Backbone as a ProteinNet text record, in pm:
[ID]
protein_1_A
[PRIMARY]
MAIVSRGLAEHYWPGQDPIGKRLHRGPKDADLPWLTIVGEIDGVRQLPDEPAEFEIFLPSRQTKADAGSFAPPTMLTGRYGSLVMRGDAPPNQLAAALQAAARSIDPQLPLTEIESMDQVVSEGQAPRRFNAALVTAFAGAAVLLALIGIYGVVAFSTATRTQEMAIRLALGSDRSGILRLVLLSGFRLGLAGCAVGLVAAYFAVRLLRTLVFQIDVLNPAMFACASLAILLIALLAAAVPAWRAASVEPMQALRAE
[TERTIARY]
3884.3	3867	3999.5	4010.3	4136.1	4109	4203.1	4202.2	4326.7	4311.1	4422	4455.3	4576.3	4617.5	4558.5	4550.4	4488.9	4568.4	4703	4785.5	4760.2	4746	4717.8	4582.1	4483.1	4349.8	4348.1	4416.3	4419.2	4499.2	4596.1	4677.5	4599.1	4528.3	4458.1	4314.7	4251.6	4114	4103.2	4167.9	4166.6	4025.3	3990.8	3860.3	3743.8	3769.8	3662.5	3665.1	3553.3	3544.4	3599.2	3708	3767.5	3686.6	3591.3	3514.4	3438.4	3456.4	3391	3475	3583.5	3671.5	3746.1	3798.3	3870.5	4012.4	4104.2	4243.5	4301.9	4408.5	4474	4622.3	4677.6	4818.9	4898.9	5024.6	5112.7	5084.5	5151	5129.6	4984.9	4947	4808.3	4772.8	4871.6	4842.6	4862.5	4893.4	4913.3	4779.4	4785.5	4663.5	4635.4	4594.4	4563.2	4423.1	4351.9	4215.4	4212	4103.6	4081.5	4035.2	4084.9	4052.3	3954	3854.1	3755.5	3791.1	3799.8	3838	3718.4	3739.7	3632.3	3663.9	3783.5	3819.4	3940.4	3955.7	4067.5	4123.6	4257.2	4322.1	4427.7	4471.6	4573.8	4707.9	4795.8	4924.1	5013.3	5103.4	5197.3	5338.5	5411.4	5550.1	5641.2	5718.7	5815.3	5934.2	5969.3	6074.1	6020.7	6058.1	6000.3	6024.7	6138.5	6170.6	6134.2	6056.1	6011.7	5859.5	5805.8	5659.1	5597.5	5468.9	5397.5	5392.8	5412.2	5412.1	5269.8	5251.6	5125.1	5118.7	5012.5	5003.1	4865.5	4865.5	4742	4740.8	4631.2	4617.2	4510.2	4547.6	4458.6	4431.9	4315.1	4290.6	4387.9	4433.7	4535.9	4487.6	4358.9	4311.2	4310.7	4316.2	4315.2	4448.2	4546.6	4674.9	4740.5	4745	4811.4	4743	4611.6	4538.4	4554.9	4558.3	4569.1	4710.1	4812.4	4949.8	4993.8	4943.4	4977.3	5126.1	5178.6	5320.3	5411.7	5355	5436	5459.2	5399.9	5414.6	5552.8	5619.1	5748.9	5730.1	5836.4	5824.4	5769.6	5808	5759.6	5609.7	5555.8	5410.8	5339	5396.4	5331.9	5334.5	5441.4	5451.4	5386.8	5351.3	5288.9	5384.6	5513.6	5614.4	5657.7	5573	5607.1	5479.9	5497.1	5381	5417.6	5339.2	5361.6	5230.3	5239.9	5124.2	5150.1	5052	5060.7	4954.2	4995.9	4906.9	4912.7	4797.9	4793.1	4711.7	4760.1	4690.3	4742.6	4676.3	4716.3	4820.6	4839.2	4935.1	5077.6	5177.9	5317.8	5352.1	5450	5484.1	5520.4	5592.3	5630.6	5508.9	5406	5284.4	5208.3	5204.2	5137.8	5210.3	5343.7	5419.7	5392.5	5384.6	5355.4	5216.2	5118.8	4983	4978.7	5053.6	5057.3	5121.2	5228.9	5293.9	5202.7	5130.4	5038.1	4926.7	4874	4767.3	4818.5	4942	4997.2	5020.8	5070.1	5093	4962.1	4856.8	4728.2	4674.1	4713.3	4670.5	4761.1	4893.6	4991.2	5114.8	5141.1	5257.3	5390.3	5395.8	5520.2	5535.8	5441.8	5448	5546	5657.2	5755.4	5717.1	5746.4	5729.6	5866.7	5911.7	6045	6034.7	6139	6150.2	6028.6	6000.6	5890.4	5944.3	5892.1	5941.3	5824.1	5846	5747.9	5766.4	5665.4	5675.3	5786	5806	5915.1	6050.4	6066.7	6191.8	6208.6	6100	6107.5	6147.2	6083.1	6114.8	6257.6	6299.9	6435.3	6539.6	6517	6610.9	6614.5	6499.3	6495.6	6568.5	6570.9	6635.3	6780.2	6827.9	6964.4	7070.2	7067	7169.6	7164.8	7044.2	7033.3	7082.4	7053.7	7102.8	7255.7	7313.4	7459.1	7518.1	7460.3	7509.7	7493.3	7378.3	7355.9	7454.8	7480.5	7577.4	7717.4	7750.6	7882.9	7898.6	7796	7801	7805	7729.8	7731.2	7868.7	7934.4	8069.1	8167.2	8158.4	8245.5	8213.7	8084.5	8046.7	8102	8094.9	8151.1	8301.9	8369.8	8514.2	8546.5	8462.6	8485.4	8467.9	8366	8344.9	8463.9	8513.1	8628.7	8752.7	8774.4	8889	8874	8750.2	8727.4	8757.7	8713.7	8739.6	8889	8961.9	9106.4	9178.3	9134.7	9200.2	9183.5	9060.3	9037.3	9112.8	9112.1	9186.1	9334.9	9390.9	9532.6	9569	9486.9	9516.1	9505.8	9396	9376.7	9482.4	9516.2	9617.2	9753.7	9789.2	9917.7	9919.2	9809.7	9802.7	9809.7	9744.1	9745.6	9883.6	9951.9	10085.5	10185.1	10171.1	10263	10232.1	10116.5	10077.4	10077.4	10150.5	10152.7	10204.5	10312	10366	10265.2	10194.9	10091.5	9983.5	9940.5	9838.5	9889.4	10015.7	10072.5	10077.1	10115.4	10120	9980.5	9883.2	9744.9	9699.7	9732.4	9693.9	9769.1	9898.1	9977.1	9928.1	9872.4	9822.3	9679.3	9622.3	9491.2	9376.8	9403	9294.9	9249.6	9120.3	9070.9	9078.9	9075.2	9089.5	8970	8853.8	8737.6	8755.5	8824.4	8850.6	8944.4	9047.9	9138.6	9062.8	8975.2	8894.7	8810.4	8745.6	8662.3	8746.1	8866.8	8953.8	8989.2	9025.5	9063	8941	8829.8	8708.1	8662.9	8683.8	8646	8728.1	8854.4	8937.8	8880.4	8841.6	8780.3	8647.5	8571.3	8441.6	8458.6	8561.2	8586.5	8623.9	8702.6	8734.7	8608.4	8519.3	8393.2	8308	8303.5	8227.2	8282.9	8415.7	8476.7	8443.2	8448.8	8414.1	8269	8179.5	8036.9	8013.9	8081.3	8063.2	8106.8	8224.7	8273	8183	8140.2	8056	7920	7860.5	7729.7	7737.9	7843.6	7860.3	7878.7	7962.3	7984.8	7857.7	7781.7	7658.1	7555.2	7552.7	7457	7483.4	7612.1	7645	7640.9	7627.5	7619.2	7475.3	7380.7	7239.5	7201	7256.1	7219.6	7257.4	7372.5	7412	7317.1	7278	7189.5	7051.8	7007	6874.3	6868.3	6981.6	6982.4	6982.1	7005.6	7015.2	6892.2	6815.3	6696.9	6577	6459.2	6338.4	6232.6	6146	6040.6	6099.4	6220.6	6287.2	6345.7	6320.5	6374	6518.7	6613.1	6754.3	6800.4	6719.3	6751.6	6674	6637.8	6563.1	6650.4	6610.8	6693.8	6715.7	6613.9	6629	6739.2	6750.4	6854.5	6993.5	7010.1	7139.1	7170.5	7068.6	7090.9	7136.4	7072.7	7111.9	7253.9	7287.9	7423.7	7527.5	7496.4	7590	7605.9	7494.4	7501	7584.6	7570.5	7649.4	7799.2	7835.8	7977	8031	7951.6	7996.6	8015.6	7925.5	7940.9	8065.9	8093.1	8214.1	8338.3	8333.6	8447	8470.8	8364	8379	8430.2	8381.5	8428.5	8577.2	8621.2	8762.4	8849.9	8796.3	8874.7	8866.6	8782.3	8762.4	8888.7	8957.4	9077.4	9189.2	9224.2	9326.9	9286.8	9159.4	9114.1	9131.7	9099.5	9116.6	9263.3	9350.4	9493.8	9544.5	9497.5	9542	9494.2	9370.9	9317.4	9380.6	9441.8	9501.4	9650.4	9707.3	9851.5	9886.5	10001.3	10052.5	10146.9	10116.2	10194.7	10344.1	10385.5	10527	10600.7	10539.5	10603.6	10617.8	10512.4	10518.5	10624.2	10635.4	10734.9	10875.4	10897.7	11029.4	11070.3	10971.2	11000.3	11042	10988.7	11027.3	11163.4
9283.8	9229.8	9173.6	9161.9	9117.2	9053.7	8970.9	8911.2	8962.2	9008.9	9068.9	8985.9	9004.6	8937.3	9008.5	8936.4	8992	9109.4	9100.4	9210.2	9338.8	9329	9447.5	9507	9420.9	9470.1	9538.3	9481.2	9540.8	9670.4	9682.5	9803.2	9921.5	9898.6	10007.9	10025.8	9920	9932	9863.4	9917.8	9851.8	9845.6	9727.1	9709.1	9710.3	9704.9	9709.4	9582.6	9556.6	9445.8	9493.1	9431.8	9481.2	9447.3	9355.3	9315.2	9435.3	9460.5	9572.6	9698.9	9703	9819.1	9820.1	9937.3	9950.7	9998	9953.2	9995.5	10019.6	10097	10135.5	10105.9	10038.7	10003	10109.1	10130.4	10224.6	10368	10465.4	10607.6	10649.4	10760.5	10806.8	10840.4	10893	10931.9	10818	10696.5	10582.8	10542	10511.6	10473.2	10324.7	10293.8	10156.3	10151.2	10043.6	10035.5	10018.7	10063	10039.2	9895	9832.9	9693.7	9686	9603.7	9581.4	9453.6	9462.9	9348.1	9255.4	9130.3	9030.5	8920	8923	8816.8	8854.7	8781.9	8804.8	8670.1	8658.1	8534.3	8566.5	8465.2	8484.2	8517.2	8582.7	8620.9	8501.3	8516.1	8411	8458.5	8378	8411.6	8355.4	8442.6	8396.6	8328.9	8372.7	8312.6	8293.3	8184	8155.3	8263.1	8333.3	8431.7	8573.6	8589.4	8721.1	8728.9	8846.8	8859	8845.1	8816.2	8803.4	8938.6	8936.7	9058.9	9094.2	9223	9264.3	9208.2	9138.8	9075	9096.6	9100	9112.9	8999.7	8928.4	8816	8851.6	8832.1	8867.8	8745.6	8736.4	8629.9	8644.3	8532.8	8537.2	8610.1	8603.6	8665.8	8818	8876	9021.4	9077.4	8990	9036.2	9137	9107.3	9195.7	9331.3	9331.4	9457.8	9539.4	9474.2	9545.8	9599.4	9526.9	9570	9677.6	9674.5	9774.6	9781.6	9904.1	9923.5	9877.7	9848.9	9803.4	9652.7	9585.3	9440.7	9405.3	9305.2	9261.1	9192.5	9182.8	9121.5	8980	8901.1	8763.6	8758.2	8858	8860.9	8896.2	8989.1	9031.5	8922.4	8842.1	8735.9	8606.5	8600.1	8478.6	8362.7	8390.4	8285	8253.5	8276.4	8241.8	8199	8140	8098.6	7984.2	7965.9	7859.1	7787.1	7659.3	7577.3	7507.9	7510.1	7442.2	7334.1	7214.7	7098.5	7024.2	6993.2	6920.7	6793	6685.8	6558.4	6458.7	6345.6	6240.6	6145.7	6148.7	6059.9	6108.7	6021.7	6063.3	6173.6	6257.4	6370.5	6328.7	6215.8	6175.9	6139.3	6079.1	6047.7	6175.2	6271.1	6397.9	6471.9	6465.9	6532.1	6467.4	6335.3	6266.3	6301.7	6309.9	6346.4	6489	6578.9	6718.3	6728.8	6657	6660.1	6603.2	6496.7	6438.4	6536	6605.8	6702.7	6818.8	6863.9	6974.5	6933	6810.5	6763.6	6745.8	6711.3	6696.4	6830.4	6939.3	7073.1	7128	7115.3	7166.3	7078.3	6993	6903.1	6976.8	7101.8	7177.2	7264	7256.1	7337.3	7273.4	7340.2	7280.3	7303.9	7205.4	7217.3	7199.7	7300.7	7297	7313.1	7268.9	7283	7224.7	7100.8	7032.2	6979.5	7031.3	6995.5	6981	6899	6889.4	7007.2	7033.9	7145.4	7120.7	6994.7	6963.8	7001.5	6976.2	7012.7	7164.2	7234.9	7381.6	7439.3	7389.8	7439.3	7402.9	7280.6	7236.9	7322.4	7353.1	7436.9	7578.7	7628.5	7762.3	7771.8	7660.5	7659.9	7611.2	7574.5	7521.5	7617.8	7749	7838.4	7845.5	7845.7	7851.9	7722.4	7609.8	7483.2	7479.2	7530	7532.9	7621.8	7740.5	7830.8	7769.2	7704	7641	7526.9	7447.3	7338.4	7392.3	7504.1	7563.8	7615.1	7684	7734.7	7619.4	7512.7	7395.8	7331.9	7323.6	7265.7	7349.8	7483.2	7569.6	7557.9	7544.7	7530.2	7400	7291.2	7164.4	7172.6	7243.2	7260.7	7344	7445.6	7528.7	7448	7360.2	7275.8	7182.4	7124.9	7034.4	7108.8	7229.5	7308.7	7346.9	7378.4	7411.9	7291.5	7173.9	7052.6	7026.2	7035.7	7011.8	7119.2	7244.5	7354	7344.9	7318.2	7307.6	7187.9	7078.2	6960.2	6991.7	7059.1	7090.3	7183	7287	7382.6	7316	7240.1	7175.9	7068.5	6991.8	6886.9	6947.5	7056.9	7120.7	7178.5	7245.7	7303.3	7195.2	7083.5	6973.9	6911	6896.7	6836.4	6921.6	7055.5	7143.4	7147.4	7096.2	7097.4	6956.2	6866.1	6728.9	6721.8	6795.5	6794.6	6849.8	6955.6	7011.8	6908.9	6836.2	6733.7	6624.1	6585.6	6481.4	6527.5	6654.1	6706.2	6710.5	6751.3	6755	6614.4	6515.5	6377.9	6330	6364.7	6322.4	6385.8	6506.1	6575	6535	6441.4	6389.7	6427.4	6500.9	6535.5	6410	6395.2	6277.1	6299	6189	6195.5	6264	6253.8	6322.6	6474	6523.8	6667.3	6711.6	6629.1	6659.6	6658.2	6560.4	6550.3	6675.9	6721	6840.8	6964.4	6971.4	7086.8	7102.4	6991.6	6998.8	7023.4	6959.2	6983	7128.3	7186.9	7327.3	7418.1	7382.1	7460.5	7458.5	7338.8	7328.7	7400.5	7395.7	7463.6	7615	7667.8	7811.4	7852.7	7769.9	7798.8	7796.9	7701.5	7695.8	7818.8	7868.4	7990.1	8110.7	8120.8	8231.6	8223.1	8101.9	8083.7	8116.4	8080.9	8111.5	8261.8	8332.8	8477.8	8545.1	8505.6	8563.9	8522.4	8395.9	8347	8413.2	8439.9	8505.2	8647.5	8718.3	8854	8850.8	8758	8747.5	8704.8	8613.1	8566.4	8678.3	8765.6	8876.4	8967.3	8991.7	9078.6	9004.4	8871	8793.5	8763.1	8829.2	8801.1	8831.8	8938.9	8976	8866.8	8805.2	8694.7	8576.9	8546.2	8432.8	8456.4	8580.8	8609.2	8578.3	8580.7	8549.7	8399.7	8318	8173.8	8099.7	8160.8	8094.9	8185.7	8128.5	8208.6	8152.4	8244.9	8213.6	8154.9	8195.3	8151.7	8274.2	8288.2	8399.2	8367	8434.5	8404.8	8455.8	8538	8585.5	8509.1	8386.5	8303.9	8272	8314.5	8287.5	8138.7	8057.1	7913.1	7855.6	7906.6	7858.2	7893.4	8016.9	8056.7	7978.4	7950.6	7873.9	7731.7	7670.6	7534.1	7531.3	7632.9	7638.7	7656.1	7742	7762.2	7635	7566.8	7441.1	7337.6	7334	7239.3	7270.1	7398.8	7436.4	7397.5	7417.8	7381	7229.6	7154	7008.4	6965.1	7032	7001.2	7033.7	7145.4	7182.4	7077.9	7029.8	6926.9	6796.1	6764.7	6644	6653.7	6771.5	6790	6782.8	6826.8	6826.5	6693.5	6602.3	6476.9	6391.4	6379.6	6294.7	6350.7	6480.7	6533	6522.4	6539.8	6529.7	6387.9	6290.4	6150.7	6117.5	6167.9	6144.9	6209.9	6331.1	6399.5	6327.7	6276.3	6206.9	6070.2	6017	5883.2	5886.6	6004.5	6012.6	5951	5886	5829	5931	5974.6	6082.2	6053.1	5934.5	5903.5	5904.3	5846.5	5840.8	5981.7	6063.2	6200.4	6283	6267	6345.4	6299.6	6168.3	6119.5	6170	6174.3	6223.4	6368.9	6447.7	6587	6601.6
1446.5	1580.5	1629.5	1761.7	1820.6	1956.5	1997.7	2131.2	2203.1	2325.4	2398.4	2521.4	2569.3	2691.5	2813.1	2922.3	3043.2	3098.1	3090	3138.1	3061.5	2928.9	2848.4	2884.8	2902.3	2936.4	3072.4	3171	3304.4	3306.4	3215.2	3210.9	3152.4	3043.5	2976	3023.7	3071.2	3121	3257.1	3358.9	3490.2	3549.2	3596	3658.5	3561.9	3431.1	3331.6	3246	3183.7	3088.6	2954.6	2904.5	2779.9	2654.8	2665.3	2547	2491.7	2363.9	2299.1	2294.2	2371.4	2366.6	2233.6	2198.9	2072.8	2099.2	2016.7	2029	1890.9	1890.6	1764.8	1777.3	1680.6	1681.7	1607.9	1656.8	1591.6	1631.4	1564.8	1595.2	1569.6	1632.2	1618.1	1474.1	1399.2	1261.6	1161.6	1211.8	1121.4	1059.6	930.9	858.2	881.5	1003.9	1040.3	1100.7	1078.1	1129.9	1281	1341.9	1483.9	1503.1	1609	1637.3	1752.3	1736	1841.5	1916.5	2047.9	2130.5	2145.9	2107.9	2116.2	2215.7	2274	2368	2452.2	2561.2	2653	2696.1	2695.1	2736.7	2842.4	2911	3012.7	2946.1	3020.3	2965.4	2938.8	2843.9	2806.4	2838	2913.4	2943.6	2836.1	2775.2	2676	2742.9	2865.7	2946	3087.2	3153.7	3285.1	3389.1	3382.3	3485	3444.7	3339.4	3295.9	3301.9	3332.1	3337.1	3199	3197.5	3070.2	2999.2	2868.4	2790.5	2746.6	2709.2	2649.7	2506.7	2475	2344.2	2283.7	2150.3	2072.7	1970.4	1963.6	1870.5	1767.1	1639.7	1528.6	1441.9	1381.7	1282.5	1166	1113.3	1008.2	883.9	853.4	730.4	737.5	857.3	867	916.8	935.7	989	895.8	766.9	671.2	665.4	665.2	658.2	785.2	898	1024.8	1048.7	1000.4	1023.3	925.4	803.2	703.7	676.6	673.1	642.6	755.7	873.6	985.9	981.3	885.8	876	823.8	881.5	829	694.4	614.2	480.7	484.5	584.5	589.9	610.5	681.2	701.3	571.4	495.1	371.5	265.1	264.9	165.6	212.3	339.1	391	402.6	418.3	424.8	567.7	658.4	796.1	866.9	982.5	1061	1153.6	1254.8	1351.8	1378.4	1395.9	1430	1563	1649.3	1778.4	1781.1	1815.8	1809.9	1943	1997.9	2124.5	2105.4	2165.5	2153.6	2254.4	2263.1	2357.2	2298.9	2167.7	2103.2	2127.3	2109.8	2123.2	2023.7	2054.3	1966.4	1824.1	1807.6	1672	1586.9	1648.8	1575.1	1538.4	1631.4	1601.2	1489	1488.2	1383.1	1247.9	1244.4	1118.5	1067.7	1159.4	1118.1	1066.2	1129.2	1083.9	946.3	923.4	792.6	684.3	716.8	618.4	584	685.8	659.8	575.4	602.6	524.4	379.8	357.3	219.8	143.3	215.7	147.5	99.1	167.4	125.5	16.2	40.4	-56	-46.3	-144.5	-137.4	-128.7	-173.4	-172	-46.9	44.7	166.1	264.5	298.3	389.8	535.7	615.6	760.2	824.9	893.9	954.6	1106	1173.9	1318.5	1391.1	1360.7	1429.3	1562.2	1671.2	1804.2	1901	2001.2	2108.9	2204	2284.4	2377.9	2480.5	2517.7	2611	2550.3	2419.6	2353.2	2346.9	2320	2312.7	2447.4	2553.6	2688.1	2726	2690.8	2723.4	2652.3	2525.1	2451.6	2508.3	2550.6	2607.6	2740.4	2814.2	2945	2939.7	2820.9	2810.3	2863.7	2828.5	2884.6	3036.7	3094.3	3240.4	3304.2	3241.1	3295.7	3293.1	3185.5	3176.4	3285.1	3303.5	3407.1	3545.8	3568	3698	3721.9	3617.2	3630.9	3656.7	3590.7	3610	3752.9	3801.9	3939.5	4039	4011.5	4099.6	4104	3987.7	3983.9	4065.8	4051.2	4130.4	4279.8	4311.9	4452.8	4509.7	4430.2	4475.6	4495.5	4402.4	4417.3	4541	4568.3	4686.6	4814.5	4816.8	4935.3	4955.7	4846.4	4856.6	4905.7	4853.2	4897.8	5045.3	5086.7	5227.3	5316.7	5271.2	5348.8	5361.9	5250.1	5251.7	5333.6	5315.8	5386.3	5537	5580.9	5725.4	5782.3	5708.3	5755.3	5768.4	5667.2	5670.9	5786.6	5808.2	5915.1	6051.8	6072.6	6202.6	6225.5	6121.7	6136.3	6169.6	6101.2	6129.6	6270.6	6308.6	6442.7	6549.6	6524.9	6622.5	6631.6	6516.5	6516.7	6593.8	6584.5	6658	6807.3	6845.5	6988.1	7047.5	6982.8	7031.8	7175.8	7206.6	7341.7	7442	7400.8	7489.1	7518.6	7414.4	7434.5	7528.5	7511.1	7597.4	7742.4	7764.9	7901.4	7961.6	7883.2	7932.1	7976.5	7892.3	7927.4	8050.4	8059.4	8174.6	8304.1	8295.5	8414.4	8451	8374.9	8411.7	8321	8215.3	8122.6	8048.2	8031.8	7961.2	7809.9	7737.4	7590.7	7525	7586.1	7527.6	7531.9	7635.6	7641.6	7530.2	7502.9	7391.6	7259.8	7247.2	7124.5	7105.4	7211.6	7202.3	7172.1	7228.3	7205.7	7058.3	6994.6	6852.8	6765.2	6798.4	6720.3	6731.7	6848.5	6866.4	6775.8	6754	6662.6	6521.3	6475.5	6343.1	6336.2	6446.5	6450	6439	6502.7	6494.1	6352.2	6284.5	6144.2	6058.2	6087.6	6013.9	6037.6	6161.8	6191.9	6116.9	6113	6038.6	5890.1	5835.7	5694.7	5666.6	5757.8	5740.4	5740.6	5831	5838.1	5708	5658	5531.7	5415.7	5415.8	5307.2	5303.1	5418.7	5422.1	5367.7	5402.3	5349.5	5197.8	5149.1	5004.3	4932.2	4992.2	4929.2	4919.9	5019.4	5015.9	4896.8	4866.7	4754.4	4620.7	4624.2	4499.9	4461	4526.7	4501.9	4357.4	4302	4164.6	4065.6	4086.5	3999.2	4015.8	4138.2	4162	4101.2	4098.7	4041.9	3893.2	3824	3680.8	3654.6	3757.3	3739.1	3788.9	3874.8	3929.8	3910.6	3911.6	3899.7	3993.5	4038.5	4134.2	4263.3	4295.9	4418.4	4486.7	4615.9	4692	4729.5	4664.5	4689.5	4825	4892	5026.5	5132.8	5101.2	5194.9	5316	5435.9	5554.6	5578.7	5550	5572.1	5483.1	5360.7	5269.7	5322.5	5371.6	5426.4	5553.5	5633	5755.4	5722.8	5623.4	5584.4	5527.6	5448.4	5392.8	5503.7	5600.8	5711.6	5793.8	5817.1	5891.9	5817.9	5684.8	5605.9	5616.6	5613.7	5626.7	5764.2	5867.3	6001.7	6013.7	5953.2	5955.7	5879.2	5766.6	5690	5772.4	5846.7	5930.8	6040.2	6102.2	6205.2	6145.7	6025.3	5958.6	5926	5880	5846.9	5971.5	6085	6208.5	6282	6236.4	6309.2	6311.4	6196.1	6190.6	6277.5	6264.9	6356.2	6503.1	6533.6	6671.8	6723.7	6640.5	6682.5	6704.2	6618.8	6636	6764.7	6792.3	6914	7038.2	7034.1	7150.6	7169.5	7063	7071.2	7103.6	7124.1	7147.2	7283	7289	7413.7	7479.3	7599.2	7660	7666.2	7713.1	7729.2	7595.7	7495.1	7363.8	7304.7	7321.9	7267.6	7337.2	7472.4	7545.6	7513.8	7495.8	7458.5	7321.3	7228.7	7092.8	7094.2	7185.9	7195.6	7260.9
[MASK]
+++++++++++++++++++++++++++++++++++++++++++++++++++++++++++++++++++++++++++++++++++++++++++++++++++++++++++++++++++++++++++++++++++++++++++++++++++++++++++++++++++++++++++++++++++++++++++++++++++++++++++++++++++++++++++++++++++++++++++++++++++++++++++++++++

């Protein structure tokens, strides 16, 4: 007898009740017994971003007979196995109770790798967390470089146009207009950066799919928020040069030239 996962049952017997069905493991000519399905359980994901695999669960006392020559050495010698324990007590107390129960059965029976489910999940996600942290660090560095770069370009452009700004003010232009003019320059740089970034992000989707799961990496709202953030950073970078340009004194600037 055997218990199968729901995905396996739906694949081989779609729309049917798998209870009572029979299956055979290995090649057709393999000398292995036919298994009768006595139960069905939901699929188990080995990794969060992968679909549930087809699985067959057998009672431990018939595993060796059912696997035959296909059984690994550890299965034939009985030197492997896993125990899953659930309870309301803290994990360390459950581990102590499990060790005591095992010693009462066989004092020489070793129990290794005793971990809570949170630890197992955390260890399984460690590579993804590292990759996500690495990408986040690079993204933060890119934002900082964008901020410095836009500030430098706008500040240099504004400094070379100091005389122009002074003439505009002398001819009656108000300081708010000068402020808007410089901010518009930074805004245009931000728009150009957003356009290039959106194209690059579209082609980087495959990389992002390996770092996140159950998340649509082509979500328009996500791209819109990222673009808005870049535009705000561009305006922030242009704010200081814009304030300096709007604060220039026409007579002093013209005399300096």
